[in-house]
C-alpha positions in Angstrom: -4.0 -1.0 3.3 -2.3 -4.3 3.0 -0.5 -3.7 6.3 -3.7 -2.7 8.0 -2.7 0.9 8.6 -5.6 2.2 6.5 -9.0 0.6 6.4 -9.8 2.2 3.1 -9.2 5.2 0.9 -11.2 7.7 -1.1 -9.4 9.3 -4.1 -10.4 12.0 -6.5 -7.6 11.3 -9.0 -5.3 8.6 -10.2 -1.9 9.0 -11.8 -2.2 8.2 -15.4 -5.9 7.7 -15.2 -6.6 8.7 -18.8 -4.8 5.5 -19.9 -7.4 3.4 -18.0 -9.9 4.2 -20.8 -7.6 2.9 -23.5 -7.3 -0.8 -22.5 -7.3 -2.1 -26.1 -4.5 0.2 -27.1 -2.3 -1.1 -24.3 -1.4 -4.1 -26.3 0.2 -2.1 -29.1 4.0 -1.6 -29.0 3.8 2.2 -29.5 1.4 2.6 -26.7 3.7 0.6 -24.3 6.6 2.9 -25.1 4.6 6.0 -24.1 2.9 4.7 -21.0 3.9 3.7 -17.5 2.5 0.2 -17.5 3.3 -0.3 -13.8 1.2 2.7 -12.8 -1.6 1.4 -15.0 -1.6 -2.0 -13.4 -1.5 -0.5 -9.9 -4.5 1.7 -10.8 -6.4 -1.4 -11.9 -5.6 -3.1 -8.6 -6.9 0.0 -6.7 -10.1 0.1 -8.8 -10.9 -3.5 -7.8 -10.5 -3.1 -4.1 -13.7 -3.2 -2.0 -12.3 -0.5 0.4 -11.4 2.0 -2.3 -13.7 4.8 -3.5 -12.6 6.8 -6.6 -14.6 9.8 -7.7 -14.5 11.4 -11.2 -12.6 14.5 -10.3 -15.5 15.7 -8.2 -13.9 16.7 -4.9 -13.9 20.4 -5.9 -17.6 20.3 -6.4 -18.8 21.4 -3.0 -20.5 24.7 -2.2 -17.6 25.8 -0.1 -15.0 24.9 -2.7 -16.9 26.7 -5.5 -17.3 29.7 -3.3 -13.5 29.8 -2.7 -12.9 29.5 -6.4 -15.3 32.4 -7.0 -13.7 34.5 -4.3 -10.2 34.0 -5.7 -11.4 34.8 -9.2 -13.0 38.1 -8.1 -9.8 39.0 -6.1 -7.6 38.2 -9.2 -9.8 40.4 -11.4 -9.7 43.3 -8.9 -6.0 43.0 -8.5 -5.5 43.0 -12.3 -7.7 46.1 -12.7 -5.6 47.9 -9.9 -2.5 47.1 -11.9 -1.3 44.6 -9.3 -2.0 41.1 -10.8 -1.7 38.2 -8.5 -1.5 34.4 -8.9 0.6 34.8 -12.1 1.8 31.7 -13.8 
């Protein structure tokens, strides 16, 4: 965005975003050892840009996305019942 290639961005997730809620803890030595402070600072910079929109993990919440999740779940259950489980982790 600084170079003018992008006019703005919309993001559904930020790396290390849970740390954004713990600003007071950032000042403790133990916290600094377990957190990537550079990522935290970059996230704060993004949050304060007028041309950045960040949603609270809501991008999946469309009728189409929920339908795909339901379809996949049904197919997974059917495959399991047929003895041919899919999407194994």
